[in-house]
N, C-alpha and C positions, 0 to 999 in steps of 0.2 A: 812485964811494963804493958799496959791495956793499949790498944791502938788505938785511936779515934779517928773515925771519917770527920774531915774538914767538913763537910755538908751539916756533921749533927752539930758543930759547933755552934754557940751563940752568935748573933749578928754583931754584937758590940757590948760592952761594959755595960752598958744601960738600957739592954733589949737583949730579951731573953730568946727572942722569936731565933729558930734554927737559922742556916744561911740557907738552905736546899728548901725550906720551907718560904724563906724569904724569894729566894730565885723564882719557884713556884707561881707566886704570888703576881712578880714581874710579867708572868709568861701570861697568866690567866688574863691580865689588866691589858697586855697588849694584843691577844686576841679579840678582846672585846671592845678595842677600840676603833670606832667606824672609818678613822682617819690613819689609821696604820698602813702604810706603805704608798701614802699619797702623796711621795717626793715627784716633784716635778719630773716627767720622761720615764718613769718608771711604769711597768707594764700593767699594774690595777690604776695605775692614777688614770692612764690613757683609756682603758675602756671605761671607766668613770664617767669619763668626759668628751670622749668621743660619741655621737649620735647614731652611727654606726659602726659595730663591734668588726674589725679587722683581723684577718688572720694570713697567714705566708700560705703562700702557693702549697696548694697538696696537703697543706696540715688539716682536713677535715677530711675524715674517712667515712662512707657510708655504714658502716658496719656497726656505728655509734648513735645512729639515729635510732628512736623508741621501737622496739620490737612487741610493745604491747598494742600496738592500734594499727588500723587500715588507714592506707591513703588512696585517694582516686584523684587522678590530675589529666587532664585531656586541654588540650589546644583546637579539638573538634577538628582535627584529619578526616574525622567521620563520623556520622551520627549513627551508624548501627548499632540496633539493641535498645536505643531509647524508645519506649510509648507515645506516639505522638500522633496529635489532629491536628489539620492546617497544613502549611508548608515550612519543613524543616530540615534547612540543604548546608551541608558544608561547603567552606570557601577559602579564598586565601584568607591567612590570617583571622577568620572569625565563621562562625555559624551564624546563619538567617533565619529568624521565626516569623512569619508572617500570615495574617487573616488574610479573608478575599475582600470585596469591596462590599461586601453585606454589611450593614447595623446588627449588631449583635453577635456578630459572629467571632467563634472562639479558635485561638490557635495555642498549643502548651505541648511541651515536650518532655516527658517523665522519666524519673529513674526507675523502674518497677523492678523491685530484686526478686528474687525466684528463689533465694536462699534465705531464710530468716536469720544467719547469723551476722549479714550484712546490713539488715533493716536500720531505720534509723531506730537511735537509742537515746532517749532522754538524758538516763542516768548514765550515759558514756561518756561526757564532754563532748558533743559534735559541734564540729568546727565547718565552716566553710565559707570560701572565697571566691567570688567571680568579678570578672569586669567585663563591662557592656556599655552600649551606645542606645539612645532612642533615635528612631528615625523623625518621628513626629513628639509634638507636648502636647497634642491638643486632642479629645476625642477618643478617650481608649481608657483602660483601667489595667493595668500589669501587675502580676505577683511572680514575685522571686526567692526560692529560699527553700530551705529541710523541710521533707515531710509534703504533702500533698495540698495544694492552693490551687487545686481546679475546682472545687465543691462536689467532688462524687462521695467522698465519705468524709467522715467527721472526725480524724484521726489530728493530732496536734500537729502543729507545725510553727516554724517562726522565721522571719526574714523581712523581705523589701516589700512594700505596695506604691507604686505611683498608679495617681488618678490626674488624670488630664500632667499638667504640668507640676502636680504636689509630691515629695517624696513622703512616705512614711516608712519609721521601724514597724512591723508587725508582728505579733504573735497570736496564732488562732488558735485557739482551746474549743474543740469541738468544732460547733458551729459559729461560733462568735469570734468576730477580729477586736483587736484591741490596739490602737495606731497611735502612736507619739509621733507628731510633724517632723520632718528635718528640712532645714534651710539652707539657702546658700549652695547650693549643687546646679549647675547648669547640664542638664540631665541629656542633652545632645550633645556634651563631650564624652570622652571614653573614661570611665569611671572605676574605680575598684571598690566594691563592696564589701566588708567580712561582719558575719556575727558568730557567736558562739554561746553555748549555754557553759557554765561552771558550777558544778553540783558543789565544789568550797566555798564559792560565794552566793551560791544561790541566786544567781542573777541570769540574763542574756543582755551579751555586750552587742550593740550596735556600731560598725564603722564605716567611715566613706572616707576613701585616699587617706588611710590609715589615722584619720584623724575619730576619735571617740565621738558620735553623736548622740548617744543615748542609752543610758542601763536601765532595763526592764527588773526591779525587786517584785512587783505586786502579781501581775499577771502570767505566770510560768506554764509553758507546754509540761506534761507529766507524763506521755505518752507518745510512742510515735506510729508506727505502722508500716504497711508495705512498699512505700515509696518514700524514695530517699531525697530525692529532688525535684525542685518544680520551675520552670517557666512558663508562663502564662500571660496573654494577652486577649482582650475582648476589644472588639470597636464600637463605638459609640455613635459611629455616623457612619455611611455607605461609602467608608473610602479603606483603602487596603492601609493596616498600621504596623511596623516592624519593629523588631528589636534587633543586634548584633551584637554579638557574644563572642569573645575574645578567647575567653577561658573560664576553668572552674577546678576548683581545688576544695575536697572535703577530705576530713580527718575524723576519725572516731575509734574511742579504745575499745577492745576487745570487752 
């Protein structure tokens, strides 16, 4: 007598689909259902409805961080190693970039990379985030972002521009700047500025305090250069102008 596996039996007298095939269909439908496991209180439900994902203490291990990128993080305990002009000093909770009290005086701090593997590479999805505050809101020109914003060379860069009391998203391509105004930010407050290039989306995203303010899809940087990051301030009057910089985070794929 032949032994017939139950999974090979017809699902019913009027449906010749095999039981095993029917089960597989139910499983596939379940996996494709975006609302699966959405019962109130379940882990997936809580992850989807919470604004911030929470985890048990000690449940995240550093060995699971991406190993295909490099990170740079500083709270400006020291400003040694920066290429700088003007006054750039480390202080408690922040670094201070300051000009002199002369019109058209420039002060800047640059990350000047001496090893090409860590230069700005637009094709490697570079990202930065920095928290800073302005000492004044008039008679000044400010740039900060990935790449060189000092004007000393024409490599591409992207970040933020502040002209007097107006904030802009800024992409520099060669000698040209492409800007988009960002409103509603009190620049003398401590604000967190973030921008990154996405090769998947072919655009540059600009955030302030976690809110997306601009997406640049037309004027896109394509080349980097030997400078990884810039803070720059220029006076437009005979008075000192200052930037107070709390932190800087940079990430880029290898």
